C-alpha positions as CSV (number, residue, x, y, z in Angstrom):
1,M,3.2,-40.8,9.5
2,P,2.5,-37.4,7.9
3,S,0.4,-34.6,9.8
4,T,-3.0,-33.7,7.8
5,L,-5.8,-31.3,8.5
6,S,-9.5,-32.5,8.3
7,W,-12.6,-30.7,9.2
8,L,-14.6,-32.5,12.4
9,D,-18.0,-31.2,13.7
10,T,-17.5,-27.4,13.2
11,S,-19.0,-24.2,12.2
12,A,-18.5,-22.5,8.9
13,E,-17.1,-19.8,11.3
14,E,-14.5,-22.2,12.5
15,Q,-13.2,-24.0,9.4
16,R,-12.7,-20.2,8.5
17,R,-10.8,-19.4,11.5
18,V,-8.1,-22.1,10.5
19,R,-8.2,-21.2,6.4
20,E,-7.2,-17.6,7.7
21,L,-4.8,-18.7,10.2
22,I,-3.2,-21.2,7.6
23,A,-2.9,-18.1,5.1
24,L,-1.9,-15.8,7.6
25,Y,1.1,-17.9,8.7
26,T,2.9,-16.9,5.8
27,Q,2.4,-13.6,5.9
28,S,5.3,-11.1,7.6
29,E,3.2,-8.9,8.5
30,S,0.7,-10.4,10.5
31,R,2.8,-12.7,12.4
32,D,2.3,-12.9,15.9
33,E,5.2,-13.5,17.6
34,L,4.4,-12.0,21.3
35,G,1.0,-13.8,21.0
36,I,-1.1,-10.3,21.3
37,G,-3.2,-11.7,18.1
38,Q,-6.2,-11.8,19.8
39,I,-6.0,-7.9,21.0
40,R,-5.0,-7.3,17.6
41,D,-8.1,-9.1,15.8
42,A,-10.5,-7.8,18.6
43,F,-9.7,-4.3,17.6
44,A,-9.6,-5.5,13.7
45,D,-13.4,-7.1,14.3
46,G,-14.8,-4.1,16.6
47,L,-13.8,-1.7,13.9
48,F,-14.4,-3.5,10.7
49,P,-16.6,-6.6,11.8
50,G,-16.7,-9.6,9.1
51,T,-13.3,-8.3,7.4
52,S,-10.0,-9.9,7.0
53,T,-6.8,-9.5,6.1
54,I,-7.2,-11.8,2.7
55,H,-9.9,-10.1,1.5
56,T,-9.5,-7.9,-1.8
57,R,-12.4,-7.0,-3.4
58,A,-16.1,-6.3,-2.7
59,R,-17.4,-7.9,-5.7
60,Y,-16.7,-11.2,-4.8
61,F,-19.4,-10.8,-2.0
62,L,-21.5,-11.4,-5.0
63,F,-19.3,-13.7,-7.3
64,I,-19.7,-16.4,-4.3
65,P,-23.2,-16.6,-4.2
66,W,-24.0,-16.5,-7.6
67,L,-22.2,-19.3,-8.7
68,F,-23.9,-21.9,-5.7
69,T,-27.5,-20.7,-6.4
70,Q,-26.7,-21.2,-10.0
71,G,-25.3,-24.9,-8.9
72,A,-27.8,-25.8,-6.4
73,K,-30.9,-25.7,-8.9
74,T,-29.9,-28.7,-9.1
75,R,-27.4,-30.3,-6.8
76,G,-26.5,-30.2,-3.3
77,G,-23.6,-31.7,-0.7
78,T,-20.4,-32.6,-2.3
79,K,-21.8,-32.5,-5.8
80,L,-22.4,-28.7,-5.4
81,T,-18.8,-28.1,-3.8
82,T,-17.5,-29.8,-6.6
83,W,-19.5,-28.0,-9.2
84,T,-18.7,-24.1,-7.8
85,D,-15.3,-25.8,-7.5
86,T,-15.2,-25.8,-10.9
87,K,-17.2,-22.7,-11.7
88,E,-14.6,-20.7,-9.2
89,R,-11.6,-21.9,-11.3
90,K,-13.3,-20.8,-14.5
91,L,-14.2,-17.5,-12.9
92,I,-11.1,-16.6,-12.1
93,G,-9.6,-17.9,-15.5
94,A,-11.7,-15.2,-17.5
95,L,-10.9,-12.8,-14.8
96,K,-7.2,-13.2,-15.7
97,D,-8.3,-13.1,-19.6
98,E,-10.0,-9.9,-19.1
99,G,-6.4,-8.3,-17.7
100,I,-7.7,-8.8,-13.8
101,G,-4.3,-8.7,-11.9
102,A,-2.6,-8.1,-9.0
103,G,-3.3,-4.2,-8.6
104,Q,-6.9,-5.1,-9.0
105,G,-7.6,-7.8,-6.2
106,L,-7.4,-11.0,-8.6
107,I,-7.3,-13.9,-6.2
108,G,-5.7,-16.5,-8.1
109,R,-3.2,-13.9,-10.0
110,V,0.0,-16.3,-10.0
111,A,-1.0,-19.7,-9.8
112,G,-5.0,-18.9,-12.1
113,P,-7.5,-21.9,-12.1
114,S,-5.0,-24.0,-10.2
115,V,-4.5,-21.7,-7.0
116,K,-5.5,-23.6,-4.0
117,T,-7.4,-21.7,-1.6
118,L,-10.3,-20.2,-3.4
119,P,-12.5,-16.8,-2.7
120,S,-15.3,-18.9,-1.0
121,A,-13.0,-20.4,1.5
122,I,-11.7,-16.8,2.1
123,Y,-15.4,-14.9,1.9
124,W,-17.9,-17.7,3.4
125,S,-17.6,-16.0,7.2
126,A,-18.0,-12.8,6.0
127,L,-21.2,-13.8,3.8
128,G,-22.4,-15.0,7.2
129,R,-21.8,-12.0,8.9
130,Y,-23.1,-9.6,7.1
131,G,-26.7,-11.4,6.1
132,I,-25.8,-12.9,2.8
133,L,-25.6,-16.0,3.2
134,N,-28.5,-16.7,5.9
135,R,-27.6,-19.8,7.7
136,D,-24.1,-20.8,9.5
137,I,-23.2,-24.0,7.6
138,S,-19.9,-25.0,5.5
139,P,-20.5,-25.3,1.8
140,D,-20.7,-29.1,2.0
141,M,-23.9,-28.7,3.9
142,M,-25.7,-27.0,1.3
143,G,-28.3,-28.3,-0.2
144,A,-28.3,-31.2,2.0
145,L,-32.1,-31.3,3.0
146,R,-33.4,-29.8,-0.1
147,L,-32.1,-32.9,-2.3
148,A,-34.5,-35.2,-0.4
149,N,-37.3,-33.8,-1.3
150,S,-37.8,-34.0,-5.4
151,D,-40.6,-31.2,-5.9
152,D,-38.8,-28.4,-7.9
153,D,-40.8,-25.9,-6.9
154,E,-39.8,-26.8,-3.1
155,L,-36.8,-27.1,-4.4
156,A,-36.3,-23.7,-5.9
157,V,-37.9,-21.5,-2.5
158,R,-35.6,-23.9,-0.2
159,N,-32.8,-22.9,-2.4
160,I,-33.5,-18.9,-1.7
161,Q,-33.7,-19.1,1.4
162,D,-29.6,-20.3,1.8
163,W,-28.6,-16.6,0.5
164,H,-30.4,-13.5,1.4
165,P,-33.9,-13.2,-0.7
166,T,-33.1,-9.7,-2.6
167,L,-30.0,-11.0,-3.9
168,P,-29.1,-9.0,-7.4
169,A,-29.0,-11.4,-10.4
170,P,-25.9,-11.8,-12.2
171,P,-24.6,-10.2,-15.3
172,A,-25.3,-12.2,-18.4
173,G,-23.0,-14.8,-19.6
174,F,-21.5,-15.2,-16.1
175,P,-19.1,-16.5,-14.8
176,A,-17.9,-17.6,-18.2
177,K,-17.7,-13.8,-19.0
178,V,-17.9,-10.8,-15.9
179,E,-19.2,-7.9,-17.0
180,G,-17.3,-4.7,-15.4
181,G,-14.7,-7.4,-13.8
182,M,-14.4,-6.3,-10.2
183,A,-16.5,-3.1,-10.3
184,L,-19.5,-3.1,-8.4
185,L,-22.5,-1.6,-10.8
186,P,-24.6,0.8,-9.1
187,A,-27.1,-1.7,-7.9
188,E,-24.5,-4.1,-6.8
189,A,-22.7,-1.6,-4.6
190,G,-26.0,-0.3,-3.3
191,W,-27.5,-3.7,-2.1
192,L,-24.3,-4.4,-0.5
193,Q,-24.0,-1.3,1.5
194,E,-27.3,-2.2,2.9
195,R,-26.3,-5.5,3.6
196,I,-23.0,-4.1,5.6
197,L,-24.9,-1.3,7.5
198,E,-27.7,-3.6,8.9
199,A,-25.3,-6.2,9.7
200,V,-22.8,-3.6,11.4
201,P,-24.6,-0.7,12.3
202,G,-22.6,1.6,14.9
203,T,-19.3,0.9,13.7
204,M,-16.4,2.4,11.5
205,L,-17.1,0.3,9.1
206,A,-21.0,1.5,8.9
207,H,-19.7,5.1,9.3
208,L,-17.4,4.7,6.3
209,L,-20.1,3.6,4.3
210,T,-22.3,6.5,5.2
211,D,-20.1,9.4,5.4
212,D,-18.6,11.1,2.4
213,T,-15.4,12.2,3.5
214,P,-12.9,10.7,1.0
215,S,-9.9,8.6,2.1
216,A,-6.5,10.2,1.4
217,D,-4.9,9.3,-1.8
218,D,-2.1,7.7,0.1
219,I,-2.4,4.7,2.0
220,M,-1.8,5.7,5.9
221,P,-2.9,4.5,9.2
222,P,-6.5,4.5,9.7
223,W,-6.2,7.3,12.3
224,F,-4.7,9.3,9.9
225,D,-7.3,9.0,7.3
226,P,-9.8,11.4,6.9
227,A,-12.6,9.3,5.8
228,C,-12.1,7.6,9.8
229,L,-10.9,10.9,11.5
230,S,-14.7,11.7,10.4
231,A,-16.4,9.4,12.7
232,D,-17.4,10.2,16.5
233,G,-18.9,8.4,18.9
234,P,-18.0,4.4,19.9
235,P,-15.7,4.0,16.3
236,A,-13.9,6.9,17.3
237,T,-13.4,6.1,20.8
238,L,-12.0,2.6,19.8
239,L,-10.1,3.9,17.1
240,R,-7.6,6.5,19.5
241,H,-7.5,3.3,21.9
242,G,-6.2,1.2,18.7
243,R,-3.3,3.8,17.6
244,L,-2.3,4.1,21.0
245,F,-1.8,0.2,21.8
246,S,-0.4,0.3,17.8
247,L,2.2,2.5,18.9
248,V,3.2,1.0,21.5
249,M,3.4,-2.4,21.2
250,Q,5.4,-2.1,18.0
251,G,8.2,-1.2,20.5
252,S,7.7,-5.0,22.0
253,A,8.0,-6.3,18.1
254,L,11.3,-4.4,17.3
255,L,12.7,-5.6,20.8
256,Y,12.1,-8.8,20.1
257,N,13.6,-8.5,17.2
258,L,16.8,-7.0,18.2
259,L,16.9,-9.9,20.5
260,V,17.2,-12.3,17.6
261,A,19.2,-9.8,16.0
262,E,22.1,-10.1,18.7
263,R,21.8,-13.8,18.8
264,Y,21.8,-14.4,14.8
265,E,25.1,-12.4,14.6
266,A,26.6,-13.8,17.8
267,A,26.1,-17.3,15.9
268,G,28.0,-15.9,13.1
269,L,25.4,-15.5,10.8
270,T,25.4,-13.0,7.6
271,T,23.0,-13.5,5.3
272,H,21.4,-10.1,6.7
273,P,23.8,-7.4,7.2
274,Q,24.2,-5.9,10.5
275,P,20.8,-6.3,11.9
276,V,21.5,-5.1,15.4
277,D,22.6,-1.8,14.4
278,G,19.1,-1.8,12.1
279,Y,17.2,-2.6,14.9
280,R,18.7,-0.2,17.7
281,E,18.0,2.6,15.4
282,A,14.6,1.0,14.6
283,I,14.1,1.6,18.3
284,R,15.1,4.8,18.6
285,T,12.9,6.2,15.9
286,W,9.8,4.3,17.7
287,A,10.8,5.6,21.0
288,E,10.9,9.5,19.4
289,S,7.4,8.5,18.4
290,V,6.3,7.3,21.8
291,Q,7.9,10.8,23.2
292,D,5.6,13.1,20.3
293,D,2.3,11.3,21.1
294,G,3.1,11.5,25.3
295,E,0.4,14.1,26.3
296,L,-2.1,11.0,24.5
297,L,-0.4,8.5,26.1
298,R,-0.3,10.1,29.3
299,A,-4.3,10.4,28.9
300,W,-5.0,6.6,28.1
301,D,-7.9,5.1,30.0
302,R,-6.6,1.6,29.4
303,H,-9.5,0.1,31.4
304,E,-11.9,1.3,29.0
305,M,-9.8,0.0,26.3
306,W,-9.5,-3.6,28.2
307,D,-13.6,-3.3,28.8
308,L,-14.3,-2.5,24.6
309,L,-11.9,-5.0,24.0
310,R,-13.9,-7.7,26.3
311,I,-16.9,-6.8,23.8
312,T,-16.0,-8.1,20.7
313,N,-13.1,-11.1,22.3
314,P,-13.9,-11.9,26.0
315,R,-11.2,-14.6,26.0
316,I,-8.6,-12.4,26.0
317,G,-6.2,-14.2,28.1
318,P,-4.9,-13.4,31.7
319,Q,-1.8,-13.8,30.9
320,T,-1.9,-11.8,27.8
321,R,-3.5,-8.7,29.4
322,A,-1.0,-8.9,31.8
323,F,2.5,-9.1,29.4
324,V,0.8,-6.0,27.8
325,D,-0.3,-4.2,30.9
326,E,3.4,-4.6,31.9
327,W,5.0,-3.4,28.3
328,I,2.8,-0.4,28.7
329,D,3.8,0.2,32.1
330,A,7.3,0.7,31.4
331,V,7.0,2.5,28.3
332,L,4.7,5.3,29.8
333,A,7.1,5.5,32.9
334,G,9.9,6.5,30.3
335,R,11.9,3.3,29.8
336,G,10.9,3.3,26.6
337,T,14.2,5.3,25.2
338,T,16.2,2.5,27.2
339,V,14.2,-0.7,26.1
340,A,17.2,-1.9,23.9
341,D,19.5,-2.0,26.9
342,D,16.9,-2.2,30.0
343,K,17.7,-5.8,31.2
344,D,13.9,-6.1,32.8
345,V,12.1,-5.4,29.7
346,R,14.3,-6.9,27.7
347,S,13.6,-10.0,29.8
348,L,9.6,-9.3,29.8
349,V,10.0,-10.1,26.1
350,D,12.7,-13.1,26.1
351,L,10.3,-14.8,28.5
352,R,6.9,-14.1,26.7
353,E,7.9,-15.6,23.5
354,R,9.9,-18.2,25.0
355,R,6.5,-19.3,26.8
356,Q,4.8,-18.4,23.7
357,K,7.2,-20.5,21.0
358,G,8.4,-23.0,23.2
359,A,11.4,-25.2,21.4
360,Q,10.1,-23.5,18.1
361,S,11.2,-19.8,19.6
362,R,14.2,-18.4,17.9
363,L,15.5,-17.1,21.3
364,V,16.5,-21.1,22.2
365,N,16.3,-22.9,18.4
366,D,19.4,-22.4,16.3
367,R,17.9,-24.2,13.3
368,L,15.1,-21.4,13.1
369,L,17.3,-19.0,14.0
370,R,19.4,-19.6,10.4
371,T,15.6,-19.2,9.2
372,W,15.4,-15.8,10.2
373,S,13.8,-13.5,7.5
374,G,15.6,-10.0,9.2
375,A,11.9,-9.5,10.4
376,S,9.1,-11.3,12.5
377,G,5.4,-9.2,13.2
378,T,7.2,-5.5,12.9
379,S,4.8,-3.8,11.1
380,M,2.7,-1.1,12.8
381,L,-0.7,-2.7,13.6
382,V,-3.3,-1.3,10.9
383,Y,-6.2,-3.5,11.3
384,R,-6.8,-4.7,8.2
385,W,-6.9,-1.3,6.8
386,P,-5.3,-1.8,3.4
387,Q,-8.0,-4.2,2.8
388,V,-10.7,-2.6,4.6
389,R,-10.3,1.0,2.7
390,R,-10.3,-1.2,-0.5
391,I,-13.3,-2.9,-0.3
392,V,-15.0,0.4,0.9
393,A,-13.9,2.3,-2.3
394,D,-15.6,-0.6,-4.3
395,I,-18.6,0.3,-2.8
396,R,-18.5,3.8,-2.5
397,E,-17.3,4.2,-6.6
398,G,-20.2,1.6,-7.6
399,I,-22.9,4.0,-5.8
400,A,-21.3,7.1,-7.0
401,D,-21.5,5.8,-10.4
402,A,-25.8,5.5,-9.9
403,G,-25.4,8.6,-9.4
404,A,-23.5,9.2,-12.2
């Protein structure tokens, strides 16, 4: 019997997590081979709450409620979701016809209107997090209560209750045509800024939307970007911890890939040439970075880090914390330069991955070993910064247009 996924009695947030998990699984830079995703996401949620690695542009925060408010005037429940499904696909087609593409963040840039995951599924949780959507409900639950009342005036009042009452009006002709494409109009940008600031005050995201320090021209980690460096207080503290965590834990991902590479070469596989040499060199480069930041690492207050992370996610497991602490202890003890050959450190990573993956571990599964891409989860953890940077730029540019 084929496997299927179905929605049970779950909240919109739980449904969003499953959708995002499915989407993230196909992204090599987001793979979580060693089970530290809870920590990575706690940093990201603390710094940039409501964001996602599959968000693209800020105007989707308006596109989606515009479609649902249009459709909810005469329908609800599954009739509404069927209607908005069709309209979302028409919106994708309209944006594509206007020349919106990959560089401009179009969801469905390749598949077009036939894309499987629609913008509403990607942005739904964030709409609730920022108070744009007033209730924690899934799309197919919207309008269920309203349809029991046939009075048009009452229906209109209840429609507004699903969405923030000050939601800006859509541009003329929407969604068949979209004035401005992905660019926020000044009033839209100001409104979205207000919603986010009201929902997540005191965060790095809020700082980025109120401080006028420009980001660097080139994309770099947030702890090197001037816009983030201008923050102080709790956001700056959390970012500092995130930087050190990212630096140290990247070594564990590189070592894991070295273990896979050794097994890969021993099996006579050659699709990826000389991966062992490549990962040994990558580990040497990483170890030099650790030494360069030695003073910061020695002053690192990890107790403070864990206390801050528990605020965002109190469910980080004790085994996950134990693995992370043991790895960091080894690195800070000076074993970072020898992890490639350190028997105990190699065993730590080997055992952690096997416990996480079981029979699906590439360190034991020959079939999965043959499908290795050559790099599994080796990218630096930057906590959704590329996506956040684009969203913030959209809002800032829209507000700047108002001043101009």
